C-alpha positions, 0 to 999 in steps of 0.5 A: 884471839880478841878482836882489836881495829885492823891496824893494831892487829897488823901491827903486832906482826911486821914483815921481815922485809919492814924489819930489816929497814925500822929501828929495833926495839928488841931482838930475841934470838936475833929476831928483831921487834922493830919500834914500829911494832912497839909504838903500835902495840903500846896503844893496844896495851894502853887501851887494854887498860883504859888510857892513852898516850896523851893522857900520861903526863909522868915521864916515869909512869910513861917509861915504865908502860912502854917497858911492860908492853915491850916485855908482852911483845918479847913473851909473844916473840918467845912463844912464837919461837917456841912453837916453831922448835916444838913444830906447833901445827895450826890447820889451815882450817883453824887460821881460815875460820880465825880470819874469818871471824876478824873479817866479820868482825871488822864489818865484812869483805870490803871494809876489811880489804880497805883497812888491809890497803890502808894499813899497807898489807894483804891478806897473806900477811895477815893470814901469816899473822893470825897462824902465828899468833894461834901457835903462840896461844896453843904453846902458852896453853900446853906449856902452863898446863897444871893438874886439878887442885889437890882436893886434901888442899881444896879442903884444907883451905875451905876449912880455914877461910869458911867464916870469910865466905859466909854472907853477913847481914846486909840491907838495900837502902835508899836516903834522903839527907837534909844537912845541918851545918856543924854547931848550928843553933837548935831552932835550925836543927829543928826546923830541917827536922820539921821541913824532912817531916814534911817531905816524908808525908809526900812519900807517905801519900805516894810520892816516889822515894827516888824521885824525891831524893833526886830533887831534894837530897843533898847527899852525893847519892842524890843522883842516884835517887839515894841509892846506897846498894847493899851494906853490912854492919859497920859500913855506915854512921851508928844512927843511921845503921841502928835504924836501918837494920830496924826497918822491914822492906818498904818501909820509911823511917822516921828522921834520922839525926846523924853528924851530917844532918837528918836522913829519911831511910828507905828500906829495900831489902834485908838479906839475913847472913847465910854461911856457905854450904860445904858444896858451894864452898868447895867448889868456889875454893876449887875454882880459886886455886885452879885459877891460882896455879894457872896464873903461877904456871904462866908465870914459871913458863914465861920466866923459864923462857926469859932465862934461857933465850937471848933477849936484847932490849934496845928500847931501855937504852 
């Protein structure tokens, strides 16, 4: 179970007494998901996506995200109810262990107790929430079990996609760019080239390429010392790429002319193309197909539960 702020954790489960007095966002087989519970969970749902309610300006996008959050809450309720039907039992020891992990993550016993009180709950309520979460998670895991990928399927997939799995030839480089305006006269073009030769001489005498790039380069990469990372053929302008792939690691190029100006290129590393071994490839494919099968099984489980239970979505009205 992920450890969020305690208030968000607690509000995912609202006691029945509160449910009876709160407006309903949905009902699952008659069990109420309150608007309060949805509001609190919506905040967590957006947090997981790196978003905040106040940053959503588009009403349509807001509504879609809120619907998705309600979908997730309905799924949680369906899994919990299914776990009760099937008699899933979560041991007291497992629940205590999870509660203790949360207590420590929050900051210890005193902070935990204070947060519980501030949220209007007690430890018994939070313990019940934890038991429900663990039961729902166990139910989901049991219902979505899948067999290991068929070995014949694994080998067929590998044979079909082996070329795509190979690592292409790549270089790792930094550069310094001095821009030349389109249509500049030959004297201006030459003046920029000569300036770049002076910079190259400073580097040859011991100046750090990255530090120089930060101070003089006119490319967006200047702030990172001209770092371009690794790139394969076909990613850069042809003139730039031809020189970069011809350099040896540690070498700095002569000035290279492209449509945007003059460059100095520093090659950090050169990796030759490499075919994936059969052992590596089969293992990668096996893991990939297992993830795909697991994801499909989880989708199928939720679709079945939604279609075979009574769900009333009030918040969508």
